[in-house]
Structures are given as C-alpha cells and as structure tokens.
PDB file of N, CA, C and O in Angstrom:
ATOM      1  N   UNK A   1    -125.308 119.408  50.541  1.00  0.00           N
ATOM      2  CA  UNK A   1    -124.200 118.710  50.490  1.00  0.00           C
ATOM      3  C   UNK A   1    -124.075 118.120  52.301  1.00  0.00           C
ATOM      4  O   UNK A   1    -124.468 118.944  53.127  1.00  0.00           O
ATOM      5  N   UNK A   2    -123.640 116.995  52.754  1.00  0.00           N
ATOM      6  CA  UNK A   2    -123.494 116.630  54.035  1.00  0.00           C
ATOM      7  C   UNK A   2    -122.380 117.111  54.683  1.00  0.00           C
ATOM      8  O   UNK A   2    -121.317 116.960  54.080  1.00  0.00           O
ATOM      9  N   UNK A   3    -122.344 117.736  55.924  1.00  0.00           N
ATOM     10  CA  UNK A   3    -121.575 117.611  56.433  1.00  0.00           C
ATOM     11  C   UNK A   3    -120.905 116.754  57.828  1.00  0.00           C
ATOM     12  O   UNK A   3    -121.014 116.951  59.039  1.00  0.00           O
ATOM     13  N   UNK A   4    -120.257 115.843  57.109  1.00  0.00           N
ATOM     14  CA  UNK A   4    -119.956 114.514  57.504  1.00  0.00           C
ATOM     15  C   UNK A   4    -119.055 114.424  58.893  1.00  0.00           C
ATOM     16  O   UNK A   4    -118.783 113.346  59.422  1.00  0.00           O
ATOM     17  N   UNK A   5    -118.717 115.451  59.305  1.00  0.00           N
ATOM     18  CA  UNK A   5    -117.273 116.030  60.521  1.00  0.00           C
ATOM     19  C   UNK A   5    -118.452 115.621  61.360  1.00  0.00           C
ATOM     20  O   UNK A   5    -118.051 115.815  62.507  1.00  0.00           O
ATOM     21  N   UNK A   6    -119.345 115.290  61.411  1.00  0.00           N
ATOM     22  CA  UNK A   6    -119.616 115.064  62.912  1.00  0.00           C
ATOM     23  C   UNK A   6    -120.475 113.091  63.104  1.00  0.00           C
ATOM     24  O   UNK A   6    -121.332 112.633  63.860  1.00  0.00           O
ATOM     25  N   UNK A   7    -119.708 112.547  62.074  1.00  0.00           N
ATOM     26  CA  UNK A   7    -120.731 111.096  62.086  1.00  0.00           C
ATOM     27  C   UNK A   7    -119.209 109.796  62.724  1.00  0.00           C
ATOM     28  O   UNK A   7    -118.567 109.104  61.934  1.00  0.00           O
ATOM     29  N   UNK A   8    -119.073 109.798  63.667  1.00  0.00           N
ATOM     30  CA  UNK A   8    -118.365 108.875  63.579  1.00  0.00           C
ATOM     31  C   UNK A   8    -118.013 107.670  63.160  1.00  0.00           C
ATOM     32  O   UNK A   8    -117.120 107.061  63.748  1.00  0.00           O
ATOM     33  N   UNK A   9    -118.615 107.175  62.150  1.00  0.00           N
ATOM     34  CA  UNK A   9    -118.712 105.854  61.189  1.00  0.00           C
ATOM     35  C   UNK A   9    -117.381 105.830  60.055  1.00  0.00           C
ATOM     36  O   UNK A   9    -116.963 104.909  59.353  1.00  0.00           O
ATOM     37  N   UNK A  10    -116.902 107.311  60.211  1.00  0.00           N
ATOM     38  CA  UNK A  10    -116.523 107.689  58.749  1.00  0.00           C
ATOM     39  C   UNK A  10    -115.229 109.133  59.294  1.00  0.00           C
ATOM     40  O   UNK A  10    -115.475 109.676  60.370  1.00  0.00           O
ATOM     41  N   UNK A  11    -113.862 109.660  58.429  1.00  0.00           N
ATOM     42  CA  UNK A  11    -113.178 110.082  58.585  1.00  0.00           C
ATOM     43  C   UNK A  11    -112.909 110.763  57.701  1.00  0.00           C
ATOM     44  O   UNK A  11    -113.302 110.424  56.585  1.00  0.00           O
ATOM     45  N   UNK A  12    -112.024 112.160  57.885  1.00  0.00           N
ATOM     46  CA  UNK A  12    -111.454 112.171  55.879  1.00  0.00           C
ATOM     47  C   UNK A  12    -109.893 112.592  56.590  1.00  0.00           C
ATOM     48  O   UNK A  12    -109.716 113.245  57.618  1.00  0.00           O
ATOM     49  N   UNK A  13    -109.174 112.175  55.962  1.00  0.00           N
ATOM     50  CA  UNK A  13    -107.675 112.072  56.316  1.00  0.00           C
ATOM     51  C   UNK A  13    -107.136 112.978  54.803  1.00  0.00           C
ATOM     52  O   UNK A  13    -107.130 112.615  53.627  1.00  0.00           O
ATOM     53  N   UNK A  14    -106.761 114.138  55.385  1.00  0.00           N
ATOM     54  CA  UNK A  14    -105.715 114.789  54.460  1.00  0.00           C
ATOM     55  C   UNK A  14    -104.287 113.537  53.937  1.00  0.00           C
ATOM     56  O   UNK A  14    -103.604 113.013  54.817  1.00  0.00           O
ATOM     57  N   UNK A  15    -104.068 113.260  52.586  1.00  0.00           N
ATOM     58  CA  UNK A  15    -103.295 112.965  51.764  1.00  0.00           C
ATOM     59  C   UNK A  15    -103.939 111.203  51.438  1.00  0.00           C
ATOM     60  O   UNK A  15    -103.673 110.522  50.448  1.00  0.00           O
ATOM     61  N   UNK A  16    -104.696 110.871  52.441  1.00  0.00           N
ATOM     62  CA  UNK A  16    -105.548 109.654  52.329  1.00  0.00           C
ATOM     63  C   UNK A  16    -106.813 109.647  51.573  1.00  0.00           C
ATOM     64  O   UNK A  16    -107.962 109.889  51.942  1.00  0.00           O
ATOM     65  N   UNK A  17    -106.241 109.253  50.221  1.00  0.00           N
ATOM     66  CA  UNK A  17    -107.965 109.497  49.096  1.00  0.00           C
ATOM     67  C   UNK A  17    -107.947 110.394  49.086  1.00  0.00           C
ATOM     68  O   UNK A  17    -108.965 110.798  49.647  1.00  0.00           O
ATOM     69  N   UNK A  18    -107.466 111.024  48.822  1.00  0.00           N
ATOM     70  CA  UNK A  18    -107.338 113.000  48.107  1.00  0.00           C
ATOM     71  C   UNK A  18    -108.112 113.795  49.640  1.00  0.00           C
ATOM     72  O   UNK A  18    -108.730 114.826  49.376  1.00  0.00           O
ATOM     73  N   UNK A  19    -108.104 113.513  50.655  1.00  0.00           N
ATOM     74  CA  UNK A  19    -109.623 113.568  52.360  1.00  0.00           C
ATOM     75  C   UNK A  19    -110.920 113.779  51.689  1.00  0.00           C
ATOM     76  O   UNK A  19    -111.370 114.913  51.523  1.00  0.00           O
ATOM     77  N   UNK A  20    -111.736 112.355  51.169  1.00  0.00           N
ATOM     78  CA  UNK A  20    -112.575 112.025  50.405  1.00  0.00           C
ATOM     79  C   UNK A  20    -112.831 111.048  51.885  1.00  0.00           C
ATOM     80  O   UNK A  20    -112.072 110.377  52.584  1.00  0.00           O
ATOM     81  N   UNK A  21    -113.973 111.292  51.925  1.00  0.00           N
ATOM     82  CA  UNK A  21    -115.147 110.991  53.682  1.00  0.00           C
ATOM     83  C   UNK A  21    -114.868 109.325  53.111  1.00  0.00           C
ATOM     84  O   UNK A  21    -115.006 109.116  51.906  1.00  0.00           O
ATOM     85  N   UNK A  22    -114.564 108.441  53.825  1.00  0.00           N
ATOM     86  CA  UNK A  22    -114.231 106.937  53.687  1.00  0.00           C
ATOM     87  C   UNK A  22    -114.522 106.415  55.396  1.00  0.00           C
ATOM     88  O   UNK A  22    -114.444 107.219  56.325  1.00  0.00           O
ATOM     89  N   UNK A  23    -114.918 104.697  55.625  1.00  0.00           N
ATOM     90  CA  UNK A  23    -115.733 104.804  56.708  1.00  0.00           C
ATOM     91  C   UNK A  23    -114.108 104.724  57.290  1.00  0.00           C
ATOM     92  O   UNK A  23    -113.000 104.621  56.765  1.00  0.00           O
ATOM     93  N   UNK A  24    -114.508 104.807  58.338  1.00  0.00           N
ATOM     94  CA  UNK A  24    -113.210 105.323  59.879  1.00  0.00           C
ATOM     95  C   UNK A  24    -111.966 103.811  59.321  1.00  0.00           C
ATOM     96  O   UNK A  24    -112.361 102.778  58.780  1.00  0.00           O
ATOM     97  N   UNK A  25    -110.989 104.025  59.548  1.00  0.00           N
ATOM     98  CA  UNK A  25    -109.753 103.155  59.715  1.00  0.00           C
ATOM     99  C   UNK A  25    -109.864 102.291  58.280  1.00  0.00           C
ATOM    100  O   UNK A  25    -109.272 101.242  58.027  1.00  0.00           O
ATOM    101  N   UNK A  26    -110.611 102.884  57.582  1.00  0.00           N
ATOM    102  CA  UNK A  26    -110.426 102.045  56.336  1.00  0.00           C
ATOM    103  C   UNK A  26    -110.141 102.836  54.748  1.00  0.00           C
ATOM    104  O   UNK A  26    -110.564 103.959  54.474  1.00  0.00           O
ATOM    105  N   UNK A  27    -109.553 102.198  54.071  1.00  0.00           N
ATOM    106  CA  UNK A  27    -109.932 103.479  52.616  1.00  0.00           C
ATOM    107  C   UNK A  27    -110.812 103.773  51.200  1.00  0.00           C
ATOM    108  O   UNK A  27    -110.718 104.310  50.097  1.00  0.00           O
ATOM    109  N   UNK A  28    -112.095 102.719  52.405  1.00  0.00           N
ATOM    110  CA  UNK A  28    -113.281 102.520  51.238  1.00  0.00           C
ATOM    111  C   UNK A  28    -114.233 103.722  51.142  1.00  0.00           C
ATOM    112  O   UNK A  28    -114.981 103.783  52.118  1.00  0.00           O
ATOM    113  N   UNK A  29    -114.372 104.478  50.436  1.00  0.00           N
ATOM    114  CA  UNK A  29    -115.135 106.223  50.185  1.00  0.00           C
ATOM    115  C   UNK A  29    -116.816 105.582  50.278  1.00  0.00           C
ATOM    116  O   UNK A  29    -117.410 104.736  49.610  1.00  0.00           O
ATOM    117  N   UNK A  30    -117.229 106.474  51.487  1.00  0.00           N
ATOM    118  CA  UNK A  30    -118.918 105.907  51.472  1.00  0.00           C
ATOM    119  C   UNK A  30    -119.136 106.179  50.035  1.00  0.00           C
ATOM    120  O   UNK A  30    -119.820 105.333  49.460  1.00  0.00           O
ATOM    121  N   UNK A  31    -118.745 107.080  49.393  1.00  0.00           N
ATOM    122  CA  UNK A  31    -119.626 107.086  47.809  1.00  0.00           C
ATOM    123  C   UNK A  31    -120.001 105.736  47.582  1.00  0.00           C
ATOM    124  O   UNK A  31    -121.135 105.365  47.278  1.00  0.00           O
ATOM    125  N   UNK A  32    -118.957 104.983  47.751  1.00  0.00           N
ATOM    126  CA  UNK A  32    -119.473 103.700  47.246  1.00  0.00           C
ATOM    127  C   UNK A  32    -120.435 102.902  47.889  1.00  0.00           C
ATOM    128  O   UNK A  32    -120.721 101.753  47.554  1.00  0.00           O
ATOM    129  N   UNK A  33    -120.808 103.381  48.595  1.00  0.00           N
ATOM    130  CA  UNK A  33    -122.025 102.382  49.512  1.00  0.00           C
ATOM    131  C   UNK A  33    -123.715 103.304  48.485  1.00  0.00           C
ATOM    132  O   UNK A  33    -124.824 102.826  48.248  1.00  0.00           O
ATOM    133  N   UNK A  34    -123.173 104.598  48.173  1.00  0.00           N
ATOM    134  CA  UNK A  34    -124.032 105.529  47.521  1.00  0.00           C
ATOM    135  C   UNK A  34    -124.470 104.674  46.545  1.00  0.00           C
ATOM    136  O   UNK A  34    -125.486 103.986  46.450  1.00  0.00           O
ATOM    137  N   UNK A  35    -123.377 104.866  45.732  1.00  0.00           N
ATOM    138  CA  UNK A  35    -123.566 104.257  44.476  1.00  0.00           C
ATOM    139  C   UNK A  35    -123.515 102.822  44.305  1.00  0.00           C
ATOM    140  O   UNK A  35    -123.657 102.445  43.142  1.00  0.00           O
ATOM    141  N   UNK A  36    -123.305 101.713  45.402  1.00  0.00           N
ATOM    142  CA  UNK A  36    -123.836 100.373  45.244  1.00  0.00           C
ATOM    143  C   UNK A  36    -125.027 100.439  45.887  1.00  0.00           C
ATOM    144  O   UNK A  36    -125.739  99.808  45.106  1.00  0.00           O
ATOM    145  N   UNK A  37    -125.887 100.854  46.989  1.00  0.00           N
ATOM    146  CA  UNK A  37    -127.193 101.283  46.817  1.00  0.00           C
ATOM    147  C   UNK A  37    -127.902 101.677  45.497  1.00  0.00           C
ATOM    148  O   UNK A  37    -129.056 101.383  45.183  1.00  0.00           O
ATOM    149  N   UNK A  38    -127.193 102.244  44.932  1.00  0.00           N
ATOM    150  CA  UNK A  38    -128.637 103.587  44.230  1.00  0.00           C
ATOM    151  C   UNK A  38    -128.263 102.349  42.786  1.00  0.00           C
ATOM    152  O   UNK A  38    -128.586 102.890  41.728  1.00  0.00           O
ATOM    153  N   UNK A  39    -127.777 101.124  42.591  1.00  0.00           N
ATOM    154  CA  UNK A  39    -127.442 100.219  41.954  1.00  0.00           C
ATOM    155  C   UNK A  39    -128.752  98.920  42.444  1.00  0.00           C
ATOM    156  O   UNK A  39    -128.956  97.827  41.914  1.00  0.00           O
ATOM    157  N   UNK A  40    -129.187  99.312  43.168  1.00  0.00           N
ATOM    158  CA  UNK A  40    -129.560  98.156  43.745  1.00  0.00           C
ATOM    159  C   UNK A  40    -129.294  97.697  45.142  1.00  0.00           C
ATOM    160  O   UNK A  40    -130.214  97.917  45.930  1.00  0.00           O
ATOM    161  N   UNK A  41    -128.417  97.211  45.531  1.00  0.00           N
ATOM    162  CA  UNK A  41    -126.969  97.013  46.189  1.00  0.00           C
ATOM    163  C   UNK A  41    -129.050  96.902  47.965  1.00  0.00           C
ATOM    164  O   UNK A  41    -130.203  97.264  48.199  1.00  0.00           O
ATOM    165  N   UNK A  42    -127.749  96.047  48.492  1.00  0.00           N
ATOM    166  CA  UNK A  42    -128.844  95.856  49.998  1.00  0.00           C
ATOM    167  C   UNK A  42    -127.287  95.980  50.772  1.00  0.00           C
ATOM    168  O   UNK A  42    -126.081  95.870  50.550  1.00  0.00           O
ATOM    169  N   UNK A  43    -128.126  96.243  51.674  1.00  0.00           N
ATOM    170  CA  UNK A  43    -127.190  96.529  53.122  1.00  0.00           C
ATOM    171  C   UNK A  43    -126.253  95.060  52.670  1.00  0.00           C
ATOM    172  O   UNK A  43    -125.278  94.952  51.927  1.00  0.00           O
ATOM    173  N   UNK A  44    -126.959  94.103  53.409  1.00  0.00           N
ATOM    174  CA  UNK A  44    -125.724  93.118  53.449  1.00  0.00           C
ATOM    175  C   UNK A  44    -125.542  93.373  52.521  1.00  0.00           C
ATOM    176  O   UNK A  44    -124.860  94.370  52.758  1.00  0.00           O
ATOM    177  N   UNK A  45    -125.590  93.281  50.950  1.00  0.00           N
ATOM    178  CA  UNK A  45    -124.722  92.932  49.919  1.00  0.00           C
ATOM    179  C   UNK A  45    -123.223  93.655  49.756  1.00  0.00           C
ATOM    180  O   UNK A  45    -122.082  93.440  49.346  1.00  0.00           O
ATOM    181  N   UNK A  46    -124.324  94.980  50.570  1.00  0.00           N
ATOM    182  CA  UNK A  46    -122.716  95.512  50.398  1.00  0.00           C
ATOM    183  C   UNK A  46    -121.641  95.732  51.498  1.00  0.00           C
ATOM    184  O   UNK A  46    -120.540  96.276  51.415  1.00  0.00           O
ATOM    185  N   UNK A  47    -122.460  94.983  52.866  1.00  0.00           N
ATOM    186  CA  UNK A  47    -121.208  94.422  53.634  1.00  0.00           C
ATOM    187  C   UNK A  47    -120.198  93.508  53.115  1.00  0.00           C
ATOM    188  O   UNK A  47    -118.979  93.525  53.286  1.00  0.00           O
ATOM    189  N   UNK A  48    -121.125  92.498  52.273  1.00  0.00           N
ATOM    190  CA  UNK A  48    -120.387  90.848  52.188  1.00  0.00           C
ATOM    191  C   UNK A  48    -119.557  91.479  51.158  1.00  0.00           C
ATOM    192  O   UNK A  48    -118.396  91.074  51.202  1.00  0.00           O
ATOM    193  N   UNK A  49    -119.819  92.438  50.147  1.00  0.00           N
ATOM    194  CA  UNK A  49    -118.712  92.934  49.257  1.00  0.00           C
ATOM    195  C   UNK A  49    -117.297  94.082  49.604  1.00  0.00           C
ATOM    196  O   UNK A  49    -116.450  94.374  48.760  1.00  0.00           O
ATOM    197  N   UNK A  50    -117.315  94.455  50.632  1.00  0.00           N
ATOM    198  CA  UNK A  50    -116.581  95.281  51.546  1.00  0.00           C
ATOM    199  C   UNK A  50    -116.637  94.861  53.190  1.00  0.00           C
ATOM    200  O   UNK A  50    -117.000  95.606  54.101  1.00  0.00           O
ATOM    201  N   UNK A  51    -116.213  93.575  53.300  1.00  0.00           N
ATOM    202  CA  UNK A  51    -115.990  92.717  54.380  1.00  0.00           C
ATOM    203  C   UNK A  51    -115.104  94.273  55.468  1.00  0.00           C
ATOM    204  O   UNK A  51    -115.771  94.478  56.482  1.00  0.00           O
ATOM    205  N   UNK A  52    -114.277  94.908  55.395  1.00  0.00           N
ATOM    206  CA  UNK A  52    -113.665  96.207  56.073  1.00  0.00           C
ATOM    207  C   UNK A  52    -114.316  96.832  56.720  1.00  0.00           C
ATOM    208  O   UNK A  52    -113.896  97.522  57.649  1.00  0.00           O
ATOM    209  N   UNK A  53    -116.349  96.654  56.120  1.00  0.00           N
ATOM    210  CA  UNK A  53    -116.888  97.473  56.386  1.00  0.00           C
ATOM    211  C   UNK A  53    -118.090  96.915  57.474  1.00  0.00           C
ATOM    212  O   UNK A  53    -118.599  95.877  57.051  1.00  0.00           O
ATOM    213  N   UNK A  54    -118.566  97.305  58.579  1.00  0.00           N
ATOM    214  CA  UNK A  54    -119.709  96.508  59.015  1.00  0.00           C
ATOM    215  C   UNK A  54    -121.169  97.180  59.313  1.00  0.00           C
ATOM    216  O   UNK A  54    -121.158  98.249  59.923  1.00  0.00           O
ATOM    217  N   UNK A  55    -122.182  96.730  58.997  1.00  0.00           N
ATOM    218  CA  UNK A  55    -123.454  97.009  59.315  1.00  0.00           C
ATOM    219  C   UNK A  55    -123.625  97.971  59.830  1.00  0.00           C
ATOM    220  O   UNK A  55    -124.229  98.979  59.462  1.00  0.00           O
ATOM    221  N   UNK A  56    -122.996  97.690  60.915  1.00  0.00           N
ATOM    222  CA  UNK A  56    -123.007  98.994  62.269  1.00  0.00           C
ATOM    223  C   UNK A  56    -122.788  99.965  60.800  1.00  0.00           C
ATOM    224  O   UNK A  56    -123.572 100.259  59.897  1.00  0.00           O
ATOM    225  N   UNK A  57    -121.797 100.189  60.967  1.00  0.00           N
ATOM    226  CA  UNK A  57    -121.446 101.664  60.175  1.00  0.00           C
ATOM    227  C   UNK A  57    -121.875 102.046  58.565  1.00  0.00           C
ATOM    228  O   UNK A  57    -121.493 102.987  57.868  1.00  0.00           O
ATOM    229  N   UNK A  58    -122.589 101.210  58.335  1.00  0.00           N
ATOM    230  CA  UNK A  58    -123.643 101.170  57.194  1.00  0.00           C
ATOM    231  C   UNK A  58    -124.384 102.174  57.918  1.00  0.00           C
ATOM    232  O   UNK A  58    -124.072 103.365  57.940  1.00  0.00           O
ATOM    233  N   UNK A  59    -125.538 101.579  58.610  1.00  0.00           N
ATOM    234  CA  UNK A  59    -126.256 101.639  59.074  1.00  0.00           C
ATOM    235  C   UNK A  59    -126.272 103.360  59.460  1.00  0.00           C
ATOM    236  O   UNK A  59    -126.928 104.215  58.866  1.00  0.00           O
ATOM    237  N   UNK A  60    -125.364 103.568  60.610  1.00  0.00           N
ATOM    238  CA  UNK A  60    -124.416 104.877  61.381  1.00  0.00           C
ATOM    239  C   UNK A  60    -124.607 105.602  60.413  1.00  0.00           C
ATOM    240  O   UNK A  60    -125.530 106.407  60.538  1.00  0.00           O
ATOM    241  N   UNK A  61    -123.658 105.601  58.812  1.00  0.00           N
ATOM    242  CA  UNK A  61    -123.769 106.542  57.517  1.00  0.00           C
ATOM    243  C   UNK A  61    -125.373 106.908  57.240  1.00  0.00           C
ATOM    244  O   UNK A  61    -125.798 108.060  57.153  1.00  0.00           O
ATOM    245  N   UNK A  62    -125.919 106.089  57.159  1.00  0.00           N
ATOM    246  CA  UNK A  62    -127.494 105.710  56.196  1.00  0.00           C
ATOM    247  C   UNK A  62    -128.265 106.878  57.272  1.00  0.00           C
ATOM    248  O   UNK A  62    -128.800 107.904  56.852  1.00  0.00           O
ATOM    249  N   UNK A  63    -128.178 106.376  59.140  1.00  0.00           N
ATOM    250  CA  UNK A  63    -129.375 107.307  59.904  1.00  0.00           C
ATOM    251  C   UNK A  63    -128.554 108.862  59.659  1.00  0.00           C
ATOM    252  O   UNK A  63    -129.219 109.829  60.030  1.00  0.00           O
ATOM    253  N   UNK A  64    -127.361 109.126  59.148  1.00  0.00           N
ATOM    254  CA  UNK A  64    -126.465 110.576  59.304  1.00  0.00           C
ATOM    255  C   UNK A  64    -127.146 110.886  58.068  1.00  0.00           C
ATOM    256  O   UNK A  64    -127.846 111.860  58.346  1.00  0.00           O
ATOM    257  N   UNK A  65    -127.198 110.797  57.704  1.00  0.00           N
ATOM    258  CA  UNK A  65    -127.826 111.208  55.759  1.00  0.00           C
ATOM    259  C   UNK A  65    -128.725 111.641  55.741  1.00  0.00           C
ATOM    260  O   UNK A  65    -128.900 112.741  55.217  1.00  0.00           O
ATOM    261  N   UNK A  66    -129.925 110.766  56.463  1.00  0.00           N
ATOM    262  CA  UNK A  66    -131.054 111.092  56.417  1.00  0.00           C
ATOM    263  C   UNK A  66    -131.307 112.176  57.648  1.00  0.00           C
ATOM    264  O   UNK A  66    -132.199 113.015  57.521  1.00  0.00           O
ATOM    265  N   UNK A  67    -130.602 112.134  58.678  1.00  0.00           N
ATOM    266  CA  UNK A  67    -130.426 112.688  59.598  1.00  0.00           C
ATOM    267  C   UNK A  67    -130.459 114.216  59.169  1.00  0.00           C
ATOM    268  O   UNK A  67    -130.965 115.034  59.938  1.00  0.00           O
ATOM    269  N   UNK A  68    -129.956 114.590  58.017  1.00  0.00           N
ATOM    270  CA  UNK A  68    -129.093 115.820  57.486  1.00  0.00           C
ATOM    271  C   UNK A  68    -129.826 116.042  56.979  1.00  0.00           C
ATOM    272  O   UNK A  68    -130.206 117.170  57.293  1.00  0.00           O
ATOM    273  N   UNK A  69    -130.606 115.466  55.977  1.00  0.00           N
ATOM    274  CA  UNK A  69    -131.510 115.889  55.186  1.00  0.00           C
ATOM    275  C   UNK A  69    -132.802 116.313  55.518  1.00  0.00           C
ATOM    276  O   UNK A  69    -133.576 116.582  54.600  1.00  0.00           O
ATOM    277  N   UNK A  70    -133.339 116.468  57.280  1.00  0.00           N
ATOM    278  CA  UNK A  70    -134.218 117.145  57.652  1.00  0.00           C
ATOM    279  C   UNK A  70    -133.735 118.091  58.310  1.00  0.00           C
ATOM    280  O   UNK A  70    -134.676 118.306  59.074  1.00  0.00           O
ATOM    281  N   UNK A  71    -132.602 119.149  58.701  1.00  0.00           N
ATOM    282  CA  UNK A  71    -132.233 119.051  58.665  1.00  0.00           C
ATOM    283  C   UNK A  71    -132.477 120.971  57.292  1.00  0.00           C
ATOM    284  O   UNK A  71    -131.784 121.232  56.309  1.00  0.00           O
ATOM    285  N   UNK A  72    -133.429 121.653  57.755  1.00  0.00           N
ATOM    286  CA  UNK A  72    -133.630 123.244  57.450  1.00  0.00           C
ATOM    287  C   UNK A  72    -132.521 123.970  56.328  1.00  0.00           C
ATOM    288  O   UNK A  72    -131.859 124.810  56.938  1.00  0.00           O
ATOM    289  N   UNK A  73    -132.148 123.896  54.942  1.00  0.00           N
ATOM    290  CA  UNK A  73    -131.792 124.434  54.861  1.00  0.00           C
ATOM    291  C   UNK A  73    -131.290 125.574  55.354  1.00  0.00           C
ATOM    292  O   UNK A  73    -131.920 126.023  56.312  1.00  0.00           O
ATOM    293  N   UNK A  74    -130.089 126.357  54.901  1.00  0.00           N
ATOM    294  CA  UNK A  74    -129.538 127.810  55.485  1.00  0.00           C
ATOM    295  C   UNK A  74    -130.506 128.398  55.048  1.00  0.00           C
ATOM    296  O   UNK A  74    -131.257 127.659  54.410  1.00  0.00           O
ATOM    297  N   UNK A  75    -130.959 129.912  55.154  1.00  0.00           N
ATOM    298  CA  UNK A  75    -131.247 130.529  54.211  1.00  0.00           C
ATOM    299  C   UNK A  75    -130.744 132.358  53.821  1.00  0.00           C
ATOM    300  O   UNK A  75    -131.121 132.893  52.778  1.00  0.00           O
TER     301      UNK A  75
END
C-alpha cells in the first residue's frame, strides 16, 4: 500500500471523506483516478470529467505511485 503522506498533490483530512486520500483542496478521492484509468479513461478524460483537479496533480500522483512501486518492500 502506498504511503501518500509525502505526495504534495493529495491530502487526508480526518472528518472529510472518512479520511480517504483526496486530491488536495478537493473531496475527490485519488481512487477515482485509478478506477477511471483502469476503465480505459485517459488523463485528459479524467481532467475533463473532474475539472476540480489539474493535469499537473494527476501526473504528480501517477509519478508518485510509480516511484513507490520501485522501492523494495521491507522484509
């Protein structure tokens, strides 16, 4: 599971969206990005459908996730 605490494009606020990780200053969970991409959407589609999020935020989240996958898991 990704530790999103160091990604500046997202936040988790207790009491907002049950503490789910959301795009900063929104109520849009980052899981919506991954769900839409898995369903065949493009980054541009996502930004068009959810204009509260910028393309830069989406790219930062995706880059952060890729980087987190490259870190060896603790043994």
